[in-house]
ZADO-1210 file (C-alpha; in nm, 4 decimals, padded with zeros to 6 digits):
<atoms>
<atom x="-00.9083" y="02.9266" z="01.0371" code="UNK" pos="1"/>
<atom x="-01.0005" y="02.9919" z="00.6742" code="UNK" pos="2"/>
<atom x="-01.3576" y="03.0868" z="00.5978" code="UNK" pos="3"/>
<atom x="-01.5296" y="03.0026" z="00.2748" code="UNK" pos="4"/>
<atom x="-01.8481" y="03.0921" z="00.0991" code="UNK" pos="5"/>
<atom x="-02.1334" y="02.8844" z="00.2369" code="UNK" pos="6"/>
<atom x="-02.2296" y="02.7883" z="-00.1166" code="UNK" pos="7"/>
<atom x="-01.8995" y="02.6073" z="-00.1704" code="UNK" pos="8"/>
<atom x="-01.9700" y="02.2662" z="-00.0243" code="UNK" pos="9"/>
<atom x="-01.9833" y="01.9053" z="-00.1303" code="UNK" pos="10"/>
<atom x="-02.3057" y="01.8498" z="-00.3210" code="UNK" pos="11"/>
<atom x="-02.3374" y="01.5003" z="-00.1747" code="UNK" pos="12"/>
<atom x="-02.2540" y="01.5260" z="00.1961" code="UNK" pos="13"/>
<atom x="-02.3007" y="01.9077" z="00.2198" code="UNK" pos="14"/>
<atom x="-01.9748" y="01.9432" z="00.4166" code="UNK" pos="15"/>
<atom x="-01.7219" y="02.2258" z="00.3696" code="UNK" pos="16"/>
<atom x="-01.4239" y="02.0363" z="00.5101" code="UNK" pos="17"/>
<atom x="-01.2015" y="01.7689" z="00.3654" code="UNK" pos="18"/>
<atom x="-00.8770" y="01.7655" z="00.1704" code="UNK" pos="19"/>
<atom x="-01.0368" y="01.6028" z="-00.1335" code="UNK" pos="20"/>
<atom x="-01.2953" y="01.8715" z="-00.2170" code="UNK" pos="21"/>
<atom x="-01.2715" y="01.9185" z="-00.5927" code="UNK" pos="22"/>
<atom x="-01.4407" y="02.1085" z="-00.8682" code="UNK" pos="23"/>
<atom x="-01.6999" y="01.8806" z="-01.0158" code="UNK" pos="24"/>
<atom x="-01.5413" y="01.7017" z="-01.3136" code="UNK" pos="25"/>
<atom x="-01.8767" y="01.7056" z="-01.4911" code="UNK" pos="26"/>
<atom x="-02.0699" y="01.9974" z="-01.6440" code="UNK" pos="27"/>
<atom x="-02.2625" y="02.0831" z="-01.3248" code="UNK" pos="28"/>
<atom x="-02.2120" y="02.4412" z="-01.2021" code="UNK" pos="29"/>
<atom x="-02.3144" y="02.6647" z="-00.9145" code="UNK" pos="30"/>
<atom x="-02.4016" y="02.4972" z="-00.5846" code="UNK" pos="31"/>
<atom x="-02.3563" y="02.1617" z="-00.7577" code="UNK" pos="32"/>
<atom x="-02.0080" y="02.2487" z="-00.8809" code="UNK" pos="33"/>
<atom x="-01.8045" y="02.1032" z="-00.5922" code="UNK" pos="34"/>
<atom x="-01.7852" y="01.7537" z="-00.4528" code="UNK" pos="35"/>
<atom x="-01.5564" y="01.5439" z="-00.2359" code="UNK" pos="36"/>
<atom x="-01.3602" y="01.2988" z="-00.4448" code="UNK" pos="37"/>
<atom x="-01.4343" y="01.0213" z="-00.1927" code="UNK" pos="38"/>
<atom x="-01.8069" y="01.1072" z="-00.1860" code="UNK" pos="39"/>
<atom x="-01.8316" y="01.1072" z="-00.5650" code="UNK" pos="40"/>
<atom x="-01.6457" y="00.7795" z="-00.6041" code="UNK" pos="41"/>
<atom x="-01.8502" y="00.6160" z="-00.3302" code="UNK" pos="42"/>
<atom x="-02.1771" y="00.7367" z="-00.4788" code="UNK" pos="43"/>
<atom x="-02.0824" y="00.6082" z="-00.8247" code="UNK" pos="44"/>
<atom x="-01.9959" y="00.2689" z="-00.6763" code="UNK" pos="45"/>
<atom x="-02.3226" y="00.2485" z="-00.4842" code="UNK" pos="46"/>
<atom x="-02.5240" y="00.3609" z="-00.7866" code="UNK" pos="47"/>
<atom x="-02.3388" y="00.1163" z="-01.0181" code="UNK" pos="48"/>
<atom x="-02.2761" y="00.3815" z="-01.2822" code="UNK" pos="49"/>
<atom x="-01.9939" y="00.5952" z="-01.4227" code="UNK" pos="50"/>
<atom x="-02.1848" y="00.9058" z="-01.5307" code="UNK" pos="51"/>
<atom x="-02.3433" y="01.2084" z="-01.3632" code="UNK" pos="52"/>
<atom x="-02.7155" y="01.1634" z="-01.3193" code="UNK" pos="53"/>
<atom x="-02.7777" y="01.5382" z="-01.3595" code="UNK" pos="54"/>
<atom x="-02.5856" y="01.6319" z="-01.6754" code="UNK" pos="55"/>
<atom x="-02.5186" y="01.2756" z="-01.7999" code="UNK" pos="56"/>
<atom x="-02.1460" y="01.3515" z="-01.8252" code="UNK" pos="57"/>
<atom x="-01.9410" y="01.0317" z="-01.8386" code="UNK" pos="58"/>
<atom x="-01.6543" y="01.0464" z="-01.5894" code="UNK" pos="59"/>
<atom x="-01.3031" y="00.9320" z="-01.6656" code="UNK" pos="60"/>
<atom x="-01.3168" y="00.6103" z="-01.4680" code="UNK" pos="61"/>
<atom x="-01.1964" y="00.2529" z="-01.4736" code="UNK" pos="62"/>
<atom x="-01.4642" y="-00.0112" z="-01.4221" code="UNK" pos="63"/>
<atom x="-01.4155" y="-00.3645" z="-01.2984" code="UNK" pos="64"/>
<atom x="-01.6372" y="-00.6466" z="-01.1787" code="UNK" pos="65"/>
<atom x="-01.7194" y="-00.6118" z="-00.8121" code="UNK" pos="66"/>
<atom x="-01.7452" y="-00.9868" z="-00.7543" code="UNK" pos="67"/>
<atom x="-01.6084" y="-01.3001" z="-00.9143" code="UNK" pos="68"/>
<atom x="-01.8528" y="-01.5529" z="-01.0575" code="UNK" pos="69"/>
<atom x="-01.8343" y="-01.7839" z="-00.7559" code="UNK" pos="70"/>
<atom x="-01.8539" y="-01.4974" z="-00.5077" code="UNK" pos="71"/>
<atom x="-02.1521" y="-01.3428" z="-00.6842" code="UNK" pos="72"/>
<atom x="-02.3356" y="-01.6766" z="-00.6910" code="UNK" pos="73"/>
<atom x="-02.2713" y="-01.7219" z="-00.3188" code="UNK" pos="74"/>
<atom x="-02.4128" y="-01.3751" z="-00.2468" code="UNK" pos="75"/>
<atom x="-02.7101" y="-01.4444" z="-00.4732" code="UNK" pos="76"/>
<atom x="-02.8129" y="-01.7663" z="-00.3021" code="UNK" pos="77"/>
<atom x="-02.7521" y="-01.6065" z="00.0381" code="UNK" pos="78"/>
<atom x="-03.0784" y="-01.4281" z="-00.0287" code="UNK" pos="79"/>
<atom x="-03.3400" y="-01.6387" z="00.1504" code="UNK" pos="80"/>
<atom x="-03.5998" y="-01.5774" z="-00.1222" code="UNK" pos="81"/>
<atom x="-03.3685" y="-01.6871" z="-00.4036" code="UNK" pos="82"/>
<atom x="-03.2517" y="-01.9862" z="-00.2027" code="UNK" pos="83"/>
<atom x="-03.6102" y="-02.0957" z="-00.1349" code="UNK" pos="84"/>
<atom x="-03.7099" y="-02.0698" z="-00.5020" code="UNK" pos="85"/>
<atom x="-03.3977" y="-02.2605" z="-00.6011" code="UNK" pos="86"/>
<atom x="-03.4770" y="-02.5440" z="-00.3587" code="UNK" pos="87"/>
<atom x="-03.8346" y="-02.5662" z="-00.4862" code="UNK" pos="88"/>
<atom x="-03.7219" y="-02.5787" z="-00.8484" code="UNK" pos="89"/>
<atom x="-03.4580" y="-02.8425" z="-00.7719" code="UNK" pos="90"/>
<atom x="-03.7260" y="-03.0544" z="-00.6045" code="UNK" pos="91"/>
<atom x="-03.9525" y="-03.0155" z="-00.9074" code="UNK" pos="92"/>
<atom x="-03.6658" y="-03.1087" z="-01.1411" code="UNK" pos="93"/>
<atom x="-03.5895" y="-03.4228" z="-00.9374" code="UNK" pos="94"/>
<atom x="-03.9547" y="-03.5299" z="-00.9408" code="UNK" pos="95"/>
<atom x="-03.9823" y="-03.4720" z="-01.3164" code="UNK" pos="96"/>
<atom x="-03.6607" y="-03.6665" z="-01.3760" code="UNK" pos="97"/>
<atom x="-03.7847" y="-03.9603" z="-01.1705" code="UNK" pos="98"/>
<atom x="-04.1181" y="-03.9628" z="-01.3557" code="UNK" pos="99"/>
<atom x="-03.9416" y="-03.9394" z="-01.6902" code="UNK" pos="100"/>
<atom x="-03.7166" y="-04.2362" z="-01.6136" code="UNK" pos="101"/>
<atom x="-04.0136" y="-04.4389" z="-01.4887" code="UNK" pos="102"/>
<atom x="-04.2166" y="-04.3691" z="-01.8037" code="UNK" pos="103"/>
<atom x="-03.9262" y="-04.4586" z="-02.0325" code="UNK" pos="104"/>
<atom x="-03.8669" y="-04.7808" z="-01.8407" code="UNK" pos="105"/>
<atom x="-04.2358" y="-04.8778" z="-01.8572" code="UNK" pos="106"/>
<atom x="-04.2539" y="-04.8056" z="-02.2303" code="UNK" pos="107"/>
<atom x="-03.9431" y="-05.0113" z="-02.3080" code="UNK" pos="108"/>
<atom x="-04.0642" y="-05.3014" z="-02.0942" code="UNK" pos="109"/>
<atom x="-04.4062" y="-05.2780" z="-02.2597" code="UNK" pos="110"/>
<atom x="-04.2517" y="-05.3002" z="-02.6058" code="UNK" pos="111"/>
<atom x="-04.0515" y="-05.6060" z="-02.5006" code="UNK" pos="112"/>
<atom x="-04.3596" y="-05.7800" z="-02.3604" code="UNK" pos="113"/>
<atom x="-04.5653" y="-05.6967" z="-02.6689" code="UNK" pos="114"/>
<atom x="-04.2982" y="-05.8355" z="-02.9023" code="UNK" pos="115"/>
<atom x="-04.2531" y="-06.1527" z="-02.6961" code="UNK" pos="116"/>
<atom x="-04.6254" y="-06.2283" z="-02.7104" code="UNK" pos="117"/>
<atom x="-04.6373" y="-06.2125" z="-03.0883" code="UNK" pos="118"/>
<atom x="-04.6022" y="-06.5607" z="-03.2385" code="UNK" pos="119"/>
<atom x="-04.5406" y="-06.4344" z="-03.5883" code="UNK" pos="120"/>
<atom x="-04.4021" y="-06.1077" z="-03.7145" code="UNK" pos="121"/>
<atom x="-04.6778" y="-05.8657" z="-03.8154" code="UNK" pos="122"/>
<atom x="-04.7329" y="-05.5035" z="-03.9046" code="UNK" pos="123"/>
<atom x="-04.8482" y="-05.4321" z="-03.5511" code="UNK" pos="124"/>
<atom x="-04.4972" y="-05.4469" z="-03.4086" code="UNK" pos="125"/>
<atom x="-04.3407" y="-05.1575" z="-03.6090" code="UNK" pos="126"/>
<atom x="-04.6583" y="-04.9512" z="-03.5699" code="UNK" pos="127"/>
<atom x="-04.6604" y="-04.9957" z="-03.1931" code="UNK" pos="128"/>
<atom x="-04.2880" y="-04.9250" z="-03.1742" code="UNK" pos="129"/>
<atom x="-04.3311" y="-04.6084" z="-03.3806" code="UNK" pos="130"/>
<atom x="-04.6192" y="-04.4807" z="-03.1668" code="UNK" pos="131"/>
<atom x="-04.4324" y="-04.5425" z="-02.8418" code="UNK" pos="132"/>
<atom x="-04.1106" y="-04.3852" z="-02.9691" code="UNK" pos="133"/>
<atom x="-04.3020" y="-04.0797" z="-03.0941" code="UNK" pos="134"/>
<atom x="-04.4666" y="-04.0492" z="-02.7528" code="UNK" pos="135"/>
<atom x="-04.1280" y="-04.0746" z="-02.5800" code="UNK" pos="136"/>
<atom x="-03.9812" y="-03.8124" z="-02.8138" code="UNK" pos="137"/>
<atom x="-04.2554" y="-03.5640" z="-02.7276" code="UNK" pos="138"/>
<atom x="-04.2181" y="-03.6450" z="-02.3588" code="UNK" pos="139"/>
<atom x="-03.8408" y="-03.5974" z="-02.3705" code="UNK" pos="140"/>
<atom x="-03.8774" y="-03.2647" z="-02.5534" code="UNK" pos="141"/>
<atom x="-04.1219" y="-03.1400" z="-02.2909" code="UNK" pos="142"/>
<atom x="-03.8896" y="-03.2536" z="-02.0131" code="UNK" pos="143"/>
<atom x="-03.5852" y="-03.0780" z="-02.1597" code="UNK" pos="144"/>
<atom x="-03.7850" y="-02.7586" z="-02.2236" code="UNK" pos="145"/>
<atom x="-03.9043" y="-02.7552" z="-01.8629" code="UNK" pos="146"/>
<atom x="-03.5502" y="-02.7967" z="-01.7302" code="UNK" pos="147"/>
<atom x="-03.4269" y="-02.5186" z="-01.9582" code="UNK" pos="148"/>
<atom x="-03.6952" y="-02.2785" z="-01.8353" code="UNK" pos="149"/>
<atom x="-03.6158" y="-02.3626" z="-01.4726" code="UNK" pos="150"/>
<atom x="-03.2457" y="-02.2937" z="-01.5278" code="UNK" pos="151"/>
<atom x="-03.3160" y="-01.9734" z="-01.7189" code="UNK" pos="152"/>
<atom x="-03.5419" y="-01.8498" z="-01.4387" code="UNK" pos="153"/>
<atom x="-03.2423" y="-01.8554" z="-01.2015" code="UNK" pos="154"/>
<atom x="-02.9402" y="-01.7980" z="-01.4247" code="UNK" pos="155"/>
<atom x="-03.0654" y="-01.4947" z="-01.6182" code="UNK" pos="156"/>
<atom x="-03.1529" y="-01.2680" z="-01.3180" code="UNK" pos="157"/>
<atom x="-02.8304" y="-01.3636" z="-01.1407" code="UNK" pos="158"/>
<atom x="-02.6195" y="-01.2961" z="-01.4509" code="UNK" pos="159"/>
<atom x="-02.7828" y="-00.9572" z="-01.5135" code="UNK" pos="160"/>
<atom x="-02.7247" y="-00.8580" z="-01.1507" code="UNK" pos="161"/>
<atom x="-02.3611" y="-00.9724" z="-01.1644" code="UNK" pos="162"/>
<atom x="-02.3003" y="-00.7648" z="-01.4787" code="UNK" pos="163"/>
<atom x="-02.4592" y="-00.4563" z="-01.3201" code="UNK" pos="164"/>
<atom x="-02.2434" y="-00.4711" z="-01.0049" code="UNK" pos="165"/>
<atom x="-01.9248" y="-00.2865" z="-01.0941" code="UNK" pos="166"/>
<atom x="-01.6467" y="-00.1124" z="-00.9045" code="UNK" pos="167"/>
<atom x="-01.5704" y="00.2386" z="-01.0289" code="UNK" pos="168"/>
<atom x="-01.2232" y="00.3929" z="-00.9858" code="UNK" pos="169"/>
<atom x="-01.2239" y="00.7632" z="-01.0722" code="UNK" pos="170"/>
<atom x="-00.9303" y="00.9258" z="-01.2514" code="UNK" pos="171"/>
<atom x="-00.9346" y="01.2985" z="-01.1657" code="UNK" pos="172"/>
<atom x="-00.7001" y="01.5703" z="-01.2941" code="UNK" pos="173"/>
<atom x="-00.4896" y="01.7316" z="-01.0141" code="UNK" pos="174"/>
<atom x="-00.5999" y="02.0742" z="-01.1419" code="UNK" pos="175"/>
<atom x="-00.9486" y="02.0105" z="-01.0054" code="UNK" pos="176"/>
<atom x="-00.8350" y="01.9698" z="-00.6441" code="UNK" pos="177"/>
<atom x="-00.9032" y="02.2715" z="-00.4223" code="UNK" pos="178"/>
<atom x="-00.6677" y="02.2424" z="-00.1199" code="UNK" pos="179"/>
<atom x="-00.7575" y="02.5932" z="00.0027" code="UNK" pos="180"/>
<atom x="-01.1160" y="02.4955" z="00.0697" code="UNK" pos="181"/>
<atom x="-01.0567" y="02.3648" z="00.4195" code="UNK" pos="182"/>
<atom x="-01.1625" y="02.4501" z="00.7720" code="UNK" pos="183"/>
<atom x="-00.9592" y="02.4027" z="01.0829" code="UNK" pos="184"/>
<atom x="-00.9817" y="02.0614" z="01.2353" code="UNK" pos="185"/>
<atom x="-00.9732" y="01.7117" z="01.0954" code="UNK" pos="186"/>
<atom x="-01.1529" y="01.6457" z="00.7691" code="UNK" pos="187"/>
<atom x="-01.5033" y="01.5120" z="00.7706" code="UNK" pos="188"/>
<atom x="-01.5254" y="01.1389" z="00.7822" code="UNK" pos="189"/>
<atom x="-01.8042" y="00.9395" z="00.6347" code="UNK" pos="190"/>
<atom x="-01.9206" y="00.6450" z="00.8369" code="UNK" pos="191"/>
<atom x="-01.8090" y="00.3163" z="00.6916" code="UNK" pos="192"/>
<atom x="-02.0608" y="00.0832" z="00.5415" code="UNK" pos="193"/>
<atom x="-02.0820" y="-00.2368" z="00.7479" code="UNK" pos="194"/>
<atom x="-01.8996" y="-00.5207" z="00.5804" code="UNK" pos="195"/>
<atom x="-02.2132" y="-00.7334" z="00.5902" code="UNK" pos="196"/>
<atom x="-02.4294" y="-00.4725" z="00.4201" code="UNK" pos="197"/>
<atom x="-02.4223" y="-00.6541" z="00.0905" code="UNK" pos="198"/>
<atom x="-02.5769" y="-00.9640" z="00.2442" code="UNK" pos="199"/>
<atom x="-02.8505" y="-00.7561" z="00.4047" code="UNK" pos="200"/>
<atom x="-02.9195" y="-00.5665" z="00.0855" code="UNK" pos="201"/>
<atom x="-02.9949" y="-00.8851" z="-00.1037" code="UNK" pos="202"/>
<atom x="-03.2594" y="-00.9863" z="00.1509" code="UNK" pos="203"/>
<atom x="-03.5349" y="-00.8400" z="-00.0652" code="UNK" pos="204"/>
<atom x="-03.8319" y="-00.9972" z="-00.2388" code="UNK" pos="205"/>
<atom x="-03.7356" y="-00.8917" z="-00.5905" code="UNK" pos="206"/>
<atom x="-03.4352" y="-00.9658" z="-00.8047" code="UNK" pos="207"/>
<atom x="-03.4035" y="-00.6015" z="-00.9025" code="UNK" pos="208"/>
<atom x="-03.3318" y="-00.4867" z="-00.5453" code="UNK" pos="209"/>
<atom x="-03.0290" y="-00.7088" z="-00.5008" code="UNK" pos="210"/>
<atom x="-02.7898" y="-00.4511" z="-00.6450" code="UNK" pos="211"/>
<atom x="-02.6559" y="-00.2310" z="-00.3603" code="UNK" pos="212"/>
<atom x="-02.8305" y="00.0849" z="-00.4801" code="UNK" pos="213"/>
<atom x="-03.0778" y="00.1408" z="-00.7612" code="UNK" pos="214"/>
<atom x="-02.8930" y="00.3151" z="-01.0486" code="UNK" pos="215"/>
<atom x="-03.1943" y="00.5494" z="-01.0837" code="UNK" pos="216"/>
<atom x="-03.1549" y="00.6915" z="-00.7308" code="UNK" pos="217"/>
<atom x="-03.0932" y="01.0639" z="-00.7151" code="UNK" pos="218"/>
<atom x="-02.8385" y="01.2656" z="-00.5200" code="UNK" pos="219"/>
<atom x="-03.1138" y="01.3537" z="-00.2742" code="UNK" pos="220"/>
<atom x="-03.1757" y="00.9840" z="-00.2098" code="UNK" pos="221"/>
<atom x="-02.8055" y="00.9205" z="-00.1586" code="UNK" pos="222"/>
<atom x="-02.7330" y="01.2263" z="00.0581" code="UNK" pos="223"/>
<atom x="-02.9198" y="01.1099" z="00.3667" code="UNK" pos="224"/>
<atom x="-02.7429" y="00.7769" z="00.4303" code="UNK" pos="225"/>
<atom x="-02.3934" y="00.9111" z="00.3620" code="UNK" pos="226"/>
<atom x="-02.4209" y="01.2608" z="00.5088" code="UNK" pos="227"/>
<atom x="-02.3795" y="01.1398" z="00.8666" code="UNK" pos="228"/>
<atom x="-02.0467" y="01.3119" z="00.9203" code="UNK" pos="229"/>
<atom x="-01.8429" y="01.4064" z="01.2239" code="UNK" pos="230"/>
<atom x="-01.6547" y="01.7344" z="01.2239" code="UNK" pos="231"/>
<atom x="-01.4313" y="01.8248" z="01.5208" code="UNK" pos="232"/>
</atoms>
């Protein structure tokens, strides 16, 4: 069994074992100079970023959207809070639409009745028509503005979240791999994230917490949930 210096360990999971232990591709040195390739890639994916949070070095990585538009919308409305707000706003929009149609109908019928009661053409008819049409124009503008604000209140947070959720694929030089840094026995394995974690993560009260992990989380915050390893 090969022994190694206790300081040479993965800076994320703190394990010495594993065939993918590499020199950190960023500018971090010392005890932070080694990391498992799988740990680093997983952390970057959970943090939704492609740079080191310590030295701000941008890794050589390929980014892609984690979800398609339809898939991301399904995940978004799977959040009970978002779904509730959406239902409330749809109900409000339906009520406003019904009221708008009723007011327009009443105004048009009123104009017809007013014109039919006039025996002779007068200046009152165009004045009344102008006042009613101006009123309807203002009402229609208010209605359209309200619908726009309702849509923006749902579309903008969802779109920003969808853009922030990316999949990061690291491209590491083979020279960084350290195959000698191994201990006898099978490599450490990190417990898999449950497949339904994404749906549970979006069950929060704020739009900002829907992304799997806050991009501002530190290594210390990430270490605990992913350092549950099993070494034979």
